[in-house]
C-alpha positions, 0 to 999 in steps of 0.5 A: 240139576242139583248136586245135592238132589239129583231129583229137583232142579238146582233152584226153582226160577222164582229163587234163582234171582235172590240168590244169584242176585244176593249181595251176601255170600250164600252158600250151602256146605256138606258135613265133609267140610266143602261148599256144595253151592255157592252164589256169585258174590263169593267170586266178587268178594274173594276173587275165586270162582265157584270151582275153586272153592268148592274143589277144597276144604272150606277151612282152606280159605279161612286165616290160620288164627281162625281155623280152630275157632271156626271149627269150633263153631261148626261143631257147635252146629251139629249140636243143634245150636244154630250161628246167629253172628259168627265173625271169621277171615277169608282168604282172597284170591290176592292174598288178602283177607275178608272180615265176614259176619256169618249166620247159619243152620244145619239140616241133619238129615241132608247133611249140610249147612246152610249159610249166609255171610257179609263182609264186614271188611270195611266196619272191622278197618273203622272200628279199628281206626276209632279204636285208635283215635280213642286211644290217642285221644286217652293218651293226650288227655292224659298228658294234658291232666298235670297241665289243666289241673295246675292251671286251675290251681293257679286260677283258683288261688288267684280267686278269693274264696269269699265275697268278703275276701274279694272286697278286701282284695279289691280295697287293698289293691285300689288307692284310697281316694278312689275306694268307696268307703274312703269316698263316703266318709271324705263326703262327710256321710 
């Protein structure tokens, strides 16, 4: 029997595989702050049994730095605003934390919260690593900027400003017997 509604079975046979096999963390929580129903993905992701997860208020498993934001999000849900994208960290049984991305809605009549969460820990780690590499590249570029500027100034100082200046510079550095104008004048033209 469903602990939420003793007249109904917990899940109809056609929905049980969807709930049990989902890779996302599916849950029903009460307005009292306790999980009422969890799918097996919770056990796989966090390492706790479902019995352990339903024994304590869900805030007990949330990272201390995220508890206030999570409580504020739950309060927002009570005003009728669904959660579309909310992130927080849940403690695993081994003491580590997993980042979860939530979508949720409330059923005011039954005083229940229906939610699905996805483990985005690896995505967050990748994003953090990309940000670190981008910052490192930025620092490298900033360090190279004066060097590149100096090289550009040097290169520009070696290149004459106009084509006439280029010919003049070539003429000045070329011995006169090889100079095209001298050769033409020497041949009588």
